[in-house]
C-alpha positions as CSV (number, residue, x, y, z in Angstrom):
1,Q,-6.1,-6.0,-16.8
2,V,-6.1,-3.7,-13.8
3,Q,-4.5,-0.3,-13.9
4,L,-3.3,1.2,-10.7
5,V,-2.2,4.8,-10.0
6,E,-1.0,6.0,-6.6
7,F,-1.4,9.5,-5.2
8,G,-0.4,11.3,-2.1
9,G,3.3,10.8,-1.6
10,G,5.5,13.7,-0.6
11,L,7.7,15.2,2.0
12,V,6.6,15.2,5.7
13,Q,8.4,15.8,9.0
14,A,9.1,12.9,11.3
15,G,6.1,12.3,13.4
16,G,3.8,13.6,10.7
17,S,1.1,11.9,8.6
18,L,0.4,11.2,5.0
19,R,-2.4,9.4,3.3
20,L,-1.7,7.5,0.1
21,S,-4.4,6.6,-2.4
22,C,-4.4,4.0,-5.1
23,A,-7.0,4.3,-7.8
24,A,-7.9,1.3,-9.9
25,S,-9.5,0.9,-13.3
26,G,-10.2,-2.0,-15.5
27,R,-11.4,-5.3,-14.1
28,T,-13.7,-5.4,-11.1
29,F,-11.7,-3.9,-8.2
30,G,-13.7,-5.7,-5.6
31,N,-12.5,-9.1,-6.9
32,Y,-8.9,-8.4,-5.7
33,A,-7.0,-8.4,-2.5
34,M,-4.9,-5.2,-2.4
35,G,-1.5,-4.7,-1.0
36,W,1.0,-1.9,-0.3
37,F,4.7,-2.4,-0.6
38,R,7.7,-0.1,-0.3
39,Q,11.2,-0.1,-1.6
40,A,14.0,2.1,-0.4
41,P,17.2,2.7,-2.4
42,G,19.5,-0.3,-2.3
43,K,16.9,-2.4,-0.5
44,E,14.5,-5.1,-1.5
45,R,10.8,-4.5,-1.9
46,E,9.1,-4.8,1.5
47,F,5.6,-5.7,2.4
48,V,3.7,-3.0,4.2
49,A,0.0,-3.9,4.4
50,A,-2.7,-5.9,2.7
51,I,-6.5,-5.9,2.7
52,S,-9.0,-8.5,1.6
53,W,-11.5,-7.9,-1.2
54,S,-14.3,-7.0,1.3
55,G,-12.0,-5.0,3.6
56,S,-12.9,-7.3,6.5
57,R,-9.3,-8.6,6.9
58,T,-6.1,-6.6,7.1
59,Y,-2.5,-7.5,7.6
60,Y,0.5,-5.4,8.5
61,A,4.2,-5.6,8.7
62,D,5.5,-5.5,12.2
63,S,7.4,-2.3,11.4
64,V,4.2,-0.3,10.7
65,K,1.6,-2.0,12.9
66,G,-0.2,0.6,15.0
67,R,1.0,3.4,12.8
68,F,-0.4,2.6,9.4
69,T,-3.9,1.7,8.4
70,I,-5.0,0.2,5.1
71,S,-8.6,0.6,4.0
72,R,-10.6,0.4,0.7
73,D,-13.6,1.8,-0.9
74,N,-14.9,-0.6,-3.5
75,A,-17.4,1.9,-4.8
76,K,-14.6,4.2,-5.7
77,S,-12.2,1.5,-6.7
78,T,-9.6,2.9,-4.3
79,V,-7.4,1.6,-1.6
80,Y,-5.8,3.9,1.0
81,L,-2.8,3.8,3.3
82,Q,-3.0,6.2,6.2
83,M,0.5,6.6,7.6
84,N,0.8,8.2,11.0
85,S,3.8,8.8,13.2
86,L,6.2,8.6,10.3
87,K,9.7,7.7,11.1
88,P,13.1,8.3,9.4
89,E,13.1,4.6,8.4
90,D,9.8,4.9,6.5
91,P,11.0,6.8,3.3
92,A,10.6,4.7,0.2
93,V,8.7,4.4,-3.0
94,Y,5.3,3.1,-2.0
95,S,3.4,0.9,-4.5
96,C,0.0,-0.6,-4.5
97,A,-0.7,-4.0,-6.0
98,A,-3.8,-6.1,-6.8
99,G,-3.9,-9.9,-6.5
100,G,-6.1,-12.9,-6.1
101,G,-4.1,-15.5,-4.2
102,P,-4.9,-16.9,-0.7
103,P,-4.3,-14.7,2.3
104,T,-1.3,-16.7,3.4
105,T,0.5,-15.3,0.3
106,W,-0.4,-11.6,0.6
107,R,2.9,-10.6,2.2
108,L,4.7,-11.8,-0.9
109,P,5.1,-9.7,-4.1
110,S,4.5,-12.8,-6.1
111,A,0.9,-12.9,-4.9
112,Y,0.1,-9.8,-6.9
113,D,-0.7,-9.6,-10.6
114,Y,-0.9,-5.8,-11.1
115,W,1.2,-3.0,-9.8
116,G,1.1,0.8,-9.7
117,Q,4.1,2.9,-10.7
118,G,4.7,4.0,-7.1
119,T,4.8,7.3,-5.2
120,Q,7.7,8.7,-3.2
121,V,7.5,9.2,0.5
122,T,10.2,11.3,2.1
123,V,10.5,11.9,5.8
124,S,12.6,14.7,7.2
125,S,14.1,14.5,10.7
């Protein structure tokens, strides 16, 4: 089992920045690829970003590429999502997830075995 807890959500003005953290406990964090997903009210869960177990490979949704950066610190069992230039379309509950499937699946929620409870991000215009 892996337990995931997100931190760092909140209210920010459009154009501002937030950094989300996801702290893991339980099984060896470094064995898992990590992903961030988001879900806005009335919408399906959407892939945001993913990172390989070593941190050497990262993947982004087109909607956040160039604005968001995913990173991880395996020594701290933590994955981060730095969000810059936030837009009115970015508000959602952001959740981190841990999984072990092949990289071709990392954009899919089904690739992940463990999920955090999510943290709310709100952007004011």
